[in-house]
N, C-alpha and C positions, 0 to 999 in steps of 0.2 A: 596152739595158735596164740601168739601174744596179742593182747588187746591194747588199743590206743584210744584214749578219750580226749576229745578236744573241747575245752570249755568255751562256750559262747555266752557272752553277757551283753546287755543292752548297750549299744553305742560303740561296740568294739570295732577298731579299724579293720577294713575288709581284706587288705592285702595279706597281712600276717595270718589271717584265718584261711585264706585260699591256698596258701603254700602247702600246709600239711594235708589238706583235703585232696589236693592234686597229686602229691607225691605218694601218699599212703592209700588213697582210694581210687586212683586212676589205673585202668587196666591196659594201658598201651603195651606194656611188656607182659610176658608170661611170668607172673611172680612165682616164687617158691611155693610149694604146696601148703606150707604152714605160714603163709603171709599174714600180715596184721589183720585183726578184726577191728575195723575202724568204727568209732562211735562219735558222732557229733552231738554233744550234750548241751541242751539249752538250760541256762541257769537264770532263773528269774524272768524279768520282762516288765513292761509297763502295764499296770492294771490288768494282769492276766494274759496279755498278748505275748506272742513269741518275741524274743529279744531281736533287736535290729542290729545287723552287721553293717556298720557304716550307715549312710542316710538312704540306702537304696534297697536293701535286702532284709527280709525277716527270716530267722532261722527256725523253720518248722521241722521238727525232728521228733521221732518217737523216743529218743533217749533223754534222760534227765539226770538228776544229781546222783541217784543210786547207781546208775551205770558208770558214772564217772568214778565214784568211790571204789568200785570193784575192778577197775581197769589196772593193767600192768604198768602202763605209762600214761601220765596225764599231761597234756600240753595246755599251757595258758598262752595263747598267741599274742595278746597285747592287753593293755588296760585302757578303758574308755576315758579315764580321767586320772592323770598322774598326780594331780594336786589333792584329790579327794581319797576317801577310803574305798577299797574294793568291796564288793558285796560280801556281807558277813557270812552268808550261807556258803559261798564259794571258798572263803578262807577256811571255814570249819571243815568243808568237804576235802580240801587239799590236805589238811592235817590228818584227817582220818585215813585218806588214801595212802599217805606216807606211812602212817602207823601200820597199815596192813601190808606194806612192802612195795608200794608203787614207786616208780621212778617219776619225779616231777621235772617238767621242762618248761622254760619260758622263752619267748621271743621278745625282743625289743622291750617295750614298756611293761610287758608281762612280769618282768622282774619285780615291779612294785607290788604286785599281788603275792608273789612268792615271799618277798621280804615281809609282808604283813603277817605271814604265818609264823615268823620267827625262825624258820628253818634255814635261813641264810645268815643268821647271827654267827659271828666269828669266822665266816667264810668269805672267799673272794667271789664276786659276781660280775657278770657283764650285762650291759644294756646298751641302747643306742647312745652314742657319745653325746648327743644333745641333752640327754636326761641324766648323765652320769653325776653331775654335781648335785642335782635335785635328789636323786636316789640316795646319795651319801648324806645329804642334809636331813632327809626325812627318816633314814634308817642308819644312824651312826654306828651301829654294831656290825654293819655290813661293809666289807672292804670292796669298793667299786673300782674296777680296772677298765678305763675307757679305751685302752689301746688294743684289746683283744676282741676276737669275734665270737668265741664261746668259752665257757669254763665248765668242765665236767668233773663233778665230785662223786660220780657213781650213782648216788641216790637222788641228787639234785643237779640239774644242768641249766645254765642260763646263757642265752644267746644275745648277740648284739642286734642292731637295728635292721629293719627292712629285709633286703635279700640275704642277710646273714642267716635268716631262718632256713634258707635252702641248705646251707652248710651244716646246720644243726640236724636237719632231717637226714642228710646223707651220712652224717656221723652216727646217728642212731641206727641206720640200716647197716653200716659197717660194723658196729658193735654187735648187732643182733644176727646178721646173716653173712658177714664176711666182706672182704674187700672186693671180690669179684662181682657180687651182686650190687654193691654200692657203685662200683665203676660203671656197670651197665646202666643203672639209673642216671648217673651223672651224664653219660653220653646222650641218653634220651632227652635230658633237660638242657643239653648244650651248655653244660656247666662243668668246671673242673671238679674232679672228685675231692680234692682238698688243695688249698693254696697256702703257701707261706705268707707271712706278713699279717697285718691286723688292721683295725679301724684307723690307726694313726695315719695310714697312707691316704685316707679319704677325708680327713678333717681339714676344712678350709684350704683345700688345694685347688688353685685355679685350673680351669680346663686348658689343655695344651692348645696352642694356636693352630696346629696341624696334626693330622693323624696318619700321615703317610710313612711314619717311621715305626710302625707297629713291630713289636718283637715277636709276634705270633709265628712267623716263618722260622726264626732261629730256635724258638722254643720247641716247635714240632720236630725240627731237624735234630735237636739235641735229645729229645725224648726217645727218638728211634735209635739212638746210639749210646744208650746209657752204659753199655758194657765196654765202651771204648774209653781210654784215658783222656777225656776231653779237658781242655784248659780254657781260660778266659780268652787267650789268643786264638784258639780254634773257633770259638763262638764269634769273636769279633771279625775274624777272617770271613766266616760265612755271611755275617751281617754287613760286610763291606764297610767296616768302620774301625776305629782304633780301640784298643782294650779300655783305655780311660773313658772314652765316650760311651762304650757299651756298658761299663759299670755304672756310669751316671744315669743312663737311660733305663737300665735294668732296675736300679733302686727306685727311680721315680715311678716306674710302671708297676712294680711288684712289691716294693717295700723290703726287698732283700737283695743279696748279692748273687751273681751268677753261680758261684760255687756252692753257696748255701742252698740255692734252688736245685742244683744238680743232686746234692746230697739228699734232699727231701724226696726227690723223684726216685732215687736209688733205694731208699728205705721203703718207699711205697711199693716199688717193684718187688723187693724182697718179701714184703708182707704178703703180697698176692701169691708169689711162688710158694711160700711156706704154707699158706692156707689151701691152695688148690693143687699142689703136686707133692710127690714123695721124693723129690730130688734131694740128694745129700746137701748138707749145709755148705760145703765147699763149692758145689756146683751152683747153688743159689747165689753165693757171693760172686762167682764169676759172671753169671748172666746179669745180675743186677748192677755190675760195674763196681763192686766193692772189693774186688781182688781176691783176698784170702778169707778163709773161714774165721781166722782170728780178727781180721779187720771188720768183717761183718758183725761178729759178736760184740766188738767194742762199740761200733757206731749204732748198731741196732739196740743194744741194751741202753745206751745213753738216750736214744730217742724214744724208745717204747717202755723202758722201765723193767723189761724182762729179756732174758737171752732168747735167741731164735728158737732153740729146741723147746723151751718152755712155752713160747708163744704158739708154736705149731701144735703142741700137745693140748693146749687150751682150746684151739679151734677144731681139733679132731672131735671134741665133744659138743661143738656148737650145732645148732639146727641150720645147717647150710645145705641147700639143694645143690645138685650137680650144676656146674656152670660150663659155659663154652670154653674152649682152649684159651689159655692166658693170652690176652692182648696187651699191647703197650699201655702203660698207665697214661690216662689223659693228661697232657701237659697243662701247666698253668698258663692261661692266655691273659695278658693284661687287659684291664678294662679302663674306660675313661675315668680319671680321678675327678673328685668334686662332688661325689654322691656316695652315701653309705652303701657299700657292696661287701660281699662275703670274703673270706675264709681263712682259716688257720689250719695247719696240719694238726691232726688229732693227737691227743696225748693220753697217757694211761689214766684211767678213772681215778679221781681224787686229787689230781694235780691241775692247777690252772694252766691254760694255754699260754705258751711263752709269748711275751711281748715282742714287738718288732725290734729287730737288732739295730 
């Protein structure tokens, strides 16, 4: 059973703390039998009191710094003060946990704490776009990318602001338990399993004047027809608009193009089939809408960094409980722009998430 420790320090913003607690500790779904052992670890506090999460809650928990050091994954949800130094005992504990083999994860301003350990030096990192310039200024050895929603280096993962933490959590589930389990949790959260695009689509973008032109219907329609040779004209026809208008609306809503979105959905569908079925590669290619086995290999390897056969072999050894029959991958539903919101399609460990095209 993999263990996850969440570091709670005095004054930590509550939202980023609540997300992993809800996703990894809530039992709305029947989790796999070897689901995470969640530990909420209090680090320090004021005059011996339990640390405060935001101005309203105190984190009274039986877990402390030793439980954090021994965990398989350590999450730093956020930093209380991005201008000051993080707690020295937390920085030391993170270094020790990493030395022992733990995967370190940060959300939002938690990247400042990871940067203080020196483990981000020479690497690319993500944080909330509002903090990107400050993080780069305070830690010049870190390459800060404000356009992505998370960056996974395998041993260290940094996520962007606010609800991008949901995407990071789903990515961790996908890495540890497979696409089927991650998709099930995404559906329960009423969130996309993963989305193309990045933070750039949410930076200083005015709210649209009307919301009756949502692309959700055409996205759901297309997601149910991935095996068909869909074109921009087909999507525009269903949406009762012109191809040019559809492309413009699509990019404004999702940060990508209709065909790039379709391709990401097809790759995601292929991943799920490779993990949860024994179908031959040519059949997977057909169902996922990628045509031939050669076409699947080319596009899958480009997106995932490994060929489909190697990807399947890797997940045959993963700790994945049996899942329900494969369902269509949850489509990416646009969200109102103007506020930091999640997600980028996951990439192989060690490579930064691709910026918005």
